[in-house]
C-alpha positions as CSV (number, residue, x, y, z in Angstrom):
1,M,7.0,54.5,-26.2
2,E,6.9,53.6,-22.6
3,Q,9.1,50.9,-21.4
4,I,7.6,48.8,-18.7
5,T,10.6,47.5,-17.1
6,P,14.3,46.7,-18.4
7,G,15.1,43.1,-19.4
8,E,16.2,40.9,-22.3
9,F,13.9,40.5,-25.4
10,G,13.1,36.9,-26.7
11,M,13.4,35.1,-23.1
12,P,11.6,31.6,-23.8
13,I,8.6,31.0,-21.7
14,T,9.2,27.2,-20.9
15,S,6.4,25.0,-19.9
16,G,7.6,24.2,-16.5
17,D,4.8,26.7,-14.8
18,L,2.1,24.3,-16.7
19,D,3.9,21.0,-15.5
20,T,3.5,22.4,-12.1
21,L,-0.3,23.2,-12.4
22,N,-1.2,19.7,-13.9
23,R,0.7,17.8,-11.2
24,L,-1.0,19.8,-8.7
25,K,-4.5,19.0,-10.7
26,S,-3.3,15.1,-10.5
27,E,-2.9,15.4,-6.6
28,I,-6.2,17.3,-6.1
29,D,-8.0,14.3,-8.2
30,R,-6.2,11.6,-6.1
31,L,-7.3,13.6,-2.9
32,Q,-10.7,13.4,-4.3
33,R,-10.5,9.6,-5.1
34,E,-9.3,9.3,-1.7
35,K,-12.3,11.0,-0.2
36,L,-14.7,8.6,-2.0
37,D,-13.0,5.5,-0.5
38,L,-13.4,7.2,3.0
39,E,-17.2,7.7,2.6
40,V,-17.8,4.0,1.2
41,L,-15.6,2.9,4.2
42,L,-17.4,5.4,6.2
43,E,-20.9,4.0,5.3
44,T,-19.6,0.5,6.2
45,L,-18.6,1.2,9.5
46,T,-22.0,3.1,9.9
47,E,-24.1,-0.3,8.9
48,H,-21.8,-2.0,11.3
49,S,-22.5,0.3,14.1
50,D,-26.0,0.3,13.4
51,G,-26.2,-3.6,13.9
52,L,-24.1,-3.5,17.1
53,E,-26.7,-0.6,18.5
54,E,-29.7,-2.9,17.6
55,Q,-28.0,-5.5,19.9
56,L,-27.3,-3.6,22.4
57,F,-30.7,-1.9,22.6
58,G,-31.9,-5.4,22.6
59,Q,-30.0,-6.4,25.6
60,L,-30.8,-3.8,27.6
61,D,-34.8,-4.1,27.1
62,E,-34.4,-7.9,27.8
63,A,-32.2,-6.8,30.9
64,G,-35.2,-4.5,32.0
65,R,-37.7,-6.7,31.7
66,N,-35.9,-9.3,33.8
67,S,-34.5,-7.8,37.1
68,Q,-33.3,-4.3,38.1
69,E,-29.9,-6.0,39.3
70,R,-29.5,-7.1,35.9
71,F,-30.0,-4.2,34.3
72,Q,-27.7,-1.6,36.4
73,L,-25.0,-4.5,36.2
74,T,-25.3,-4.2,32.2
75,T,-25.3,-0.5,32.1
76,E,-22.8,0.2,34.7
77,T,-20.0,-1.6,32.7
78,M,-20.8,0.3,29.6
79,P,-18.8,3.5,28.9
80,L,-21.5,5.0,27.0
81,P,-23.9,7.4,28.8
82,V,-27.5,5.4,29.2
83,L,-30.7,7.3,30.4
84,V,-34.3,5.8,31.3
85,T,-36.8,8.5,31.1
86,T,-40.5,8.7,31.2
87,M,-42.6,8.7,28.3
88,E,-44.3,12.0,29.2
89,D,-42.3,14.4,30.6
90,C,-38.9,12.9,30.0
91,R,-37.8,13.1,33.8
92,V,-35.0,10.7,34.6
93,L,-35.7,7.2,36.4
94,Y,-32.2,5.9,36.0
95,A,-28.7,7.1,34.8
96,N,-25.5,5.1,34.5
97,E,-21.9,6.6,35.9
98,A,-21.2,7.7,32.4
99,A,-24.2,9.7,31.9
100,A,-23.5,11.6,35.2
101,S,-19.9,12.4,34.0
102,I,-21.0,13.6,30.5
103,F,-23.4,16.0,32.0
104,G,-21.0,16.8,34.7
105,V,-23.1,16.2,37.8
106,S,-23.8,13.7,40.3
107,R,-26.1,10.7,39.4
108,S,-28.5,11.8,42.5
109,Y,-28.7,15.1,40.8
110,L,-30.1,13.6,37.4
111,I,-32.5,11.3,39.1
112,A,-36.0,12.9,39.0
113,K,-35.1,15.9,36.8
114,T,-36.2,16.2,33.3
115,V,-33.5,16.1,30.8
116,S,-34.6,19.6,29.7
117,S,-33.0,21.2,32.8
118,F,-29.7,19.8,32.0
119,F,-29.7,22.3,29.1
120,R,-29.7,26.1,28.6
121,A,-33.5,27.0,28.1
122,N,-33.2,28.4,24.6
123,D,-31.5,24.8,23.4
124,N,-33.9,22.1,25.1
125,A,-37.1,22.4,23.2
126,D,-36.2,20.0,20.3
127,L,-34.5,17.8,22.3
128,M,-37.7,17.5,24.2
129,N,-39.8,16.6,21.3
130,F,-37.2,14.4,20.2
131,L,-37.0,12.2,23.6
132,T,-40.5,12.2,24.2
133,S,-41.3,11.0,20.6
134,S,-42.5,7.4,20.3
135,K,-40.4,6.8,17.6
136,R,-37.4,4.8,17.6
137,L,-34.3,7.1,16.7
138,R,-31.2,6.4,15.7
139,N,-27.8,8.6,15.8
140,V,-29.6,12.0,15.6
141,E,-27.2,15.1,16.4
142,F,-28.3,17.6,18.9
143,K,-26.1,20.7,19.7
144,G,-26.8,22.7,22.9
145,Y,-25.1,24.5,25.8
146,L,-25.4,22.8,29.1
147,I,-26.2,24.3,32.3
148,D,-22.7,25.1,33.3
149,Q,-22.4,27.0,29.6
150,R,-20.4,24.5,27.9
151,L,-21.2,24.2,24.4
152,T,-21.6,20.3,23.5
153,W,-22.4,17.9,20.5
154,F,-24.3,14.9,21.0
155,S,-25.4,11.9,18.9
156,V,-28.4,10.4,20.7
157,S,-30.3,7.3,20.0
158,V,-33.7,6.4,21.2
159,Q,-35.8,3.4,21.8
160,S,-39.1,2.7,23.9
161,I,-38.2,-0.5,26.2
162,D,-40.1,-2.0,29.1
163,Y,-38.6,-0.7,32.4
164,F,-39.7,-3.2,35.0
165,S,-43.4,-3.4,33.7
166,R,-43.6,0.6,32.4
167,L,-42.9,1.8,29.1
168,C,-40.1,4.1,29.0
169,Q,-37.4,5.9,27.0
170,L,-34.0,4.4,26.6
171,S,-31.5,6.7,25.2
172,V,-27.8,6.4,24.7
173,W,-25.8,9.4,24.2
174,F,-22.5,9.8,22.4
175,D,-20.4,12.8,23.0
176,L,-19.4,14.3,19.7
177,T,-17.8,17.8,21.2
178,E,-14.2,16.8,20.7
179,H,-14.8,15.4,17.2
180,K,-16.5,18.3,16.1
181,V,-14.3,20.8,17.7
182,I,-11.2,19.1,15.9
183,Q,-13.6,19.0,12.4
184,A,-14.1,22.9,13.1
185,E,-10.1,23.4,13.6
186,K,-9.5,21.5,10.4
187,I,-11.9,22.9,8.2
188,S,-10.7,26.7,9.6
189,S,-7.1,25.7,8.9
190,L,-8.2,24.6,5.5
191,V,-10.0,27.7,4.4
192,H,-7.0,29.8,5.8
193,L,-4.6,27.8,3.9
194,V,-6.5,28.0,0.9
195,S,-7.6,31.5,1.0
196,G,-4.1,32.6,1.9
197,F,-2.4,30.6,-1.1
198,A,-4.9,32.4,-3.5
199,H,-4.3,35.8,-2.0
200,R,-0.6,35.3,-2.7
201,I,-0.8,34.0,-6.0
202,N,-3.0,36.1,-7.2
203,T,-0.7,39.3,-7.4
204,P,2.1,37.5,-9.6
205,I,-0.4,35.9,-11.8
206,G,-2.3,39.0,-12.1
207,V,0.5,41.3,-13.2
208,G,2.0,38.6,-15.5
209,L,-1.4,38.4,-17.3
210,T,-1.5,42.4,-17.5
211,A,2.0,42.5,-19.0
212,A,1.4,39.7,-21.4
213,S,-2.3,41.1,-22.5
214,C,-0.6,44.8,-23.0
215,A,2.4,43.0,-25.3
216,F,-0.2,41.2,-27.2
217,E,-2.1,44.7,-27.9
218,R,1.0,46.2,-29.0
219,I,1.8,43.4,-31.1
220,V,-1.5,43.3,-32.7
221,E,-1.4,47.3,-33.5
222,F,2.0,46.9,-34.8
223,Q,0.6,44.0,-37.2
224,K,-2.1,46.5,-38.3
225,Q,0.5,49.1,-39.3
226,I,2.3,46.7,-41.4
227,D,-0.6,45.3,-43.0
228,S,-1.8,49.0,-43.7
229,T,1.5,50.3,-45.2
230,G,3.5,47.4,-46.3
231,K,6.3,48.8,-44.1
232,I,7.8,48.3,-41.1
233,P,6.9,51.4,-38.6
234,R,9.8,53.8,-37.9
235,D,9.3,53.1,-33.9
236,W,10.1,49.6,-34.3
237,S,12.6,49.9,-31.9
238,G,10.3,51.4,-29.1
239,F,7.8,48.2,-29.9
240,L,10.7,45.8,-29.5
241,E,11.8,47.5,-26.3
242,Y,8.2,47.7,-25.0
243,C,7.7,43.7,-25.5
244,N,11.1,42.9,-24.0
245,G,9.9,44.9,-21.0
246,A,6.2,43.4,-20.9
247,T,7.7,39.8,-21.7
248,S,10.6,40.3,-18.5
249,L,7.7,41.2,-16.0
250,S,5.4,38.4,-17.3
251,M,8.4,35.9,-16.9
252,S,9.2,37.4,-13.2
253,S,5.7,37.3,-12.3
254,L,5.2,33.6,-13.4
255,N,8.6,32.9,-11.6
256,K,7.2,34.0,-8.6
257,A,3.9,32.1,-8.8
258,N,5.9,29.0,-9.5
259,D,8.0,29.6,-6.4
260,L,4.9,30.2,-4.5
261,V,3.4,26.6,-5.8
262,E,6.5,24.7,-5.0
263,E,6.6,26.1,-1.7
264,F,3.0,25.2,-0.9
265,K,3.5,21.6,-2.1
266,S,6.2,21.4,0.5
267,I,3.7,21.6,3.0
268,A,2.1,18.1,2.2
269,V,5.1,15.6,3.1
270,D,5.5,13.5,0.4
271,M,7.0,10.1,1.7
272,R,6.6,7.9,-1.5
273,D,10.3,8.6,-2.5
274,Q,12.2,8.9,1.0
275,Q,14.2,6.0,2.4
276,K,15.4,5.3,6.1
277,V,19.2,5.0,6.0
278,K,21.7,4.7,8.6
279,F,24.3,7.6,8.4
280,L,27.1,9.6,10.4
281,V,25.6,12.9,11.6
282,Q,28.5,15.1,12.0
283,P,29.9,14.6,8.3
284,W,26.6,15.2,6.9
285,L,26.2,18.4,9.2
286,M,29.6,19.9,7.6
287,R,28.0,19.2,4.2
288,L,25.3,21.3,5.5
289,Q,27.3,23.9,6.7
290,Q,29.5,24.1,3.5
291,N,26.2,24.6,1.3
292,F,25.3,27.7,3.4
293,K,29.2,29.1,3.5
294,E,28.3,32.1,1.0
295,D,25.0,33.0,2.7
296,F,27.0,33.0,5.9
297,E,30.0,35.1,4.7
298,K,27.4,37.5,2.9
299,F,25.5,38.2,6.2
300,G,28.2,37.9,8.6
301,I,26.6,35.0,10.3
302,K,28.8,32.6,12.9
303,I,27.2,29.0,13.2
304,L,28.1,27.2,15.9
305,I,27.5,23.1,16.0
306,E,27.5,20.9,18.7
307,C,27.3,17.1,17.9
308,P,29.4,14.2,18.8
309,E,31.7,12.7,16.3
310,S,30.2,9.1,16.7
311,L,26.6,9.8,16.5
312,T,25.1,7.7,13.9
313,I,21.2,7.6,13.6
314,T,19.2,5.5,11.3
315,S,16.5,8.3,9.9
316,Y,15.6,10.1,6.6
317,P,18.5,12.5,6.0
318,E,16.7,14.3,3.2
319,I,13.7,15.2,5.3
320,I,16.1,16.5,8.4
321,E,18.2,18.2,5.8
322,Q,15.2,20.0,4.6
323,I,14.3,20.9,8.0
324,L,17.3,22.6,8.9
325,R,17.8,24.4,5.6
326,K,14.4,26.1,6.2
327,L,15.2,26.9,9.8
328,I,18.4,28.8,8.5
329,R,16.5,30.4,5.7
330,N,14.2,31.5,8.0
331,S,16.9,33.2,10.5
332,I,18.5,34.8,7.4
333,I,15.2,36.3,6.1
334,H,13.4,37.2,9.1
335,G,15.8,36.8,12.1
336,F,18.6,38.9,10.5
337,G,16.3,40.5,7.6
338,N,18.9,39.9,5.1
339,K,21.2,42.4,6.2
340,Y,25.2,42.0,7.3
341,N,26.2,42.1,11.0
342,D,29.0,40.6,12.2
343,L,27.4,39.9,15.5
344,H,24.6,37.1,13.7
345,Q,24.8,34.1,15.3
346,I,23.0,30.5,14.8
347,S,23.6,27.8,17.3
348,L,22.8,24.1,16.4
349,C,22.9,21.3,18.9
350,L,22.5,17.6,18.0
351,K,22.5,14.8,20.7
352,M,20.5,11.6,21.7
353,E,18.3,11.0,24.6
354,H,16.3,8.1,25.3
355,N,16.4,6.7,21.8
356,Q,15.3,10.2,20.6
357,L,17.3,12.6,18.4
358,V,16.9,16.1,19.9
359,I,17.9,19.2,17.9
360,D,18.2,22.6,19.7
361,Y,18.4,25.5,17.0
362,S,18.5,29.2,18.1
363,D,19.6,32.2,16.5
364,N,20.1,35.8,17.9
365,G,18.0,37.6,15.4
366,K,15.2,40.2,15.9
367,G,12.8,37.4,17.3
368,I,8.9,38.1,17.8
369,S,6.6,38.7,20.5
370,V,5.4,36.0,22.7
371,D,1.9,36.6,21.8
372,E,2.6,35.8,18.1
373,L,4.9,32.8,19.0
374,H,1.6,30.4,18.9
375,R,1.0,31.7,15.0
376,L,4.7,30.9,14.2
377,F,3.6,27.5,12.3
378,H,0.7,28.7,10.9
379,P,0.6,28.8,6.9
380,F,1.3,32.3,5.5
381,F,2.2,33.8,8.9
382,S,5.1,36.0,8.0
383,I,6.4,39.0,10.1
384,Q,7.7,40.4,7.1
385,Q,5.0,40.7,4.3
386,T,7.7,42.0,1.9
387,S,10.0,38.9,2.2
388,G,9.0,35.2,2.3
389,I,5.7,33.8,1.8
390,G,5.2,32.4,5.2
391,L,5.0,28.8,4.3
392,G,8.4,27.8,5.3
393,L,7.9,27.1,9.1
394,A,4.8,25.2,8.1
395,A,6.2,22.9,6.1
396,V,8.8,22.2,9.0
397,Y,6.1,21.6,11.5
398,N,4.5,19.2,9.0
399,M,7.8,17.3,8.2
400,I,8.5,16.7,12.1
401,T,5.2,16.2,13.2
402,M,3.7,13.9,10.1
403,A,6.9,12.2,8.5
404,L,9.1,11.8,11.6
405,S,6.2,11.5,14.2
406,G,8.2,13.9,16.4
407,T,7.5,17.6,18.1
408,I,9.0,20.7,17.9
409,S,8.3,23.6,20.3
410,V,9.5,27.6,20.4
411,K,10.9,30.4,22.6
412,G,11.6,33.6,22.1
413,D,10.5,37.3,22.1
414,V,11.2,40.7,20.6
415,G,14.9,41.3,20.4
416,E,16.0,37.9,22.0
417,G,15.6,35.6,18.7
418,L,14.1,32.4,18.4
419,A,15.1,28.7,19.7
420,F,13.5,25.8,18.5
421,H,13.4,22.4,20.4
422,I,12.8,19.2,18.2
423,E,12.6,15.4,19.0
424,F,11.7,12.3,17.3
425,S,12.6,8.8,17.5
426,V,15.7,7.3,15.3
């Protein structure tokens, strides 16, 4: 009988993993409910925006009928780009300063030009059909390259107006480029996060399932032998040993999956149980140092702490402790490679500057290349794929920027260690 791996037989499988998955499902359900609430809110805001847009077009149409001076006064005070174009070929008769700014040219350049000439040839056909339409159109999105090769997204609303006794098209342009770029970045980050999580959790779950299924097959086979002979087979000790190994391997894999889920959950900062308290920093730091005493001795790490004895802040001590714990753990695992060296050193300095708590944390570990520094806070980024899961610094970044409304930056290079600079209000 082949033994999969050594271990103890009869280790109980708890319901902890199932509870974790149920909590994760509840969190997903909550997010879906919030998504529906946001969609309702967006629909309400859109209806309100449409009403304001109707009022705007009405004012411009009335101004165009009355006098050129009043029309220009109305449009020049508007932050939105406004164009008045001919019905036939969409040549610009009037453009406000905001329109010149959005297209990146002067107002004099726009006059008498067709709107299609502002865009790359391949992108202007649909736009021309849209702008020369006699229909009243609202918030039609258009994507195209301007003549300076900038990719832009616009939401354009068009209506016919009487422009000094001439029927023309009035168009109002909303620049959506920044919004679209941010949206694309969020989607890209979400895809990376989910795919990375699925990839990492697939291995331990797959190993656990394989070990459990192999043990189950052996149990079924063993039971058949007992049923057919009425006796316990002679190799029962080998059977127990095999099941023992399979159970141990399955438990080890499920524990790894559970650790991954817990680390993944730490990316989302839950402030519901956090309380802002006033505390003296130096004694709190000494307790944190004591918690890592065993690790510091094991890997020969010397820690240097600078902090005024009287420094007192009002903030979230549990979150700040999590941040420092993850930074120390990152130094031990990645900076020092879980190896002993009496030259290993961590420096931690805390001070107040302009009502901001400033934390400077650094180590003299192996560091990473300058080219990879920008990826350091990305989920699942790790320079050592065999240790850690690459979520620690991503969680640190979220805790600082979201929970503490602060900033974090990092410097370093290969062989020079890493230095983190953190600031947040207290």
